[in-house]
C-alpha positions in Angstrom: -0.3 0.2 0.2 1.4 3.9 -0.9 -0.2 6.9 0.3 1.0 9.5 -1.1 0.9 13.4 0.6 -1.8 15.4 -0.4 -1.2 17.2 -3.8 1.8 14.7 -4.8 2.0 13.9 -8.3 2.1 9.6 -8.9 1.0 7.5 -10.8 -0.9 4.3 -10.9 0.6 1.0 -12.6 -0.4 -2.5 -13.1 2.3 -5.1 -14.4 0.8 -8.0 -13.7 -1.3 -10.5 -15.8 -4.6 -9.7 -13.5 -6.6 -7.3 -12.4 -5.9 -4.5 -9.9 -8.1 -2.3 -7.7 -7.1 1.0 -6.8 -8.8 2.6 -4.1 -8.7 6.5 -3.2 -9.1 7.8 -0.1 -9.3 11.8 0.7 -8.9 13.0 4.5 -12.1 15.7 4.7 -12.0 18.7 2.3 -14.7 18.7 -0.6 -14.2 17.4 -4.6 -13.1 20.3 -6.3 -14.2 19.0 -10.1 -10.7 20.1 -11.3 -9.3 16.1 -11.1 -8.7 14.5 -14.5 -8.1 17.6 -16.1 -4.4 18.4 -17.3 -2.1 20.6 -16.5 -2.3 22.9 -19.2 -6.3 23.3 -18.4 -4.6 24.2 -15.0 -6.0 20.5 -13.8 -4.1 18.1 -11.5 -3.2 15.4 -14.4 -0.3 15.2 -16.6 -1.2 14.0 -19.7 0.7 11.1 -21.3 2.2 13.1 -23.9 4.0 15.3 -21.4 4.9 12.8 -19.1 8.6 11.9 -19.0 8.7 9.0 -21.9 10.7 7.1 -19.4 8.1 6.5 -17.3 6.4 4.6 -20.5 9.4 2.8 -21.0 10.2 1.7 -18.1 6.4 0.3 -17.5 6.2 -1.3 -21.1 9.5 -3.1 -19.5 7.5 -4.1 -16.3 5.0 -5.0 -18.3 6.9 -7.5 -20.2 9.2 -9.3 -17.9 5.7 -10.3 -16.6 4.5 -11.9 -19.4 1.7 -9.3 -20.1 0.9 -7.4 -23.2 0.5 -3.8 -22.8 -2.8 -2.7 -25.1 -2.0 1.1 -24.4 -2.0 2.9 -28.1 1.5 4.9 -28.4 1.8 8.0 -27.4 2.4 11.0 -29.4 4.0 14.9 -29.4 3.3 16.8 -32.2 2.4 14.0 -34.2 5.1 12.1 -33.7 5.2 8.5 -31.1 7.4 9.5 -28.3 
């Protein structure tokens, strides 16, 4: 289990062959409606094309080690594959 501090950027990955369940708990506060909006629009999510490409490479490598096929489409930046 991992519980990041509030407003700390983090990712959710499942590199195993079975499904994963993620549970997000919040301590107090209200839902602001800003979740799942990219940083470019003043939200709190980093879009795939804006994240460090090494993150995707590491994810794919871990999936390969576990015999898991990555079904996500390639990430593109400015019309080119990253």
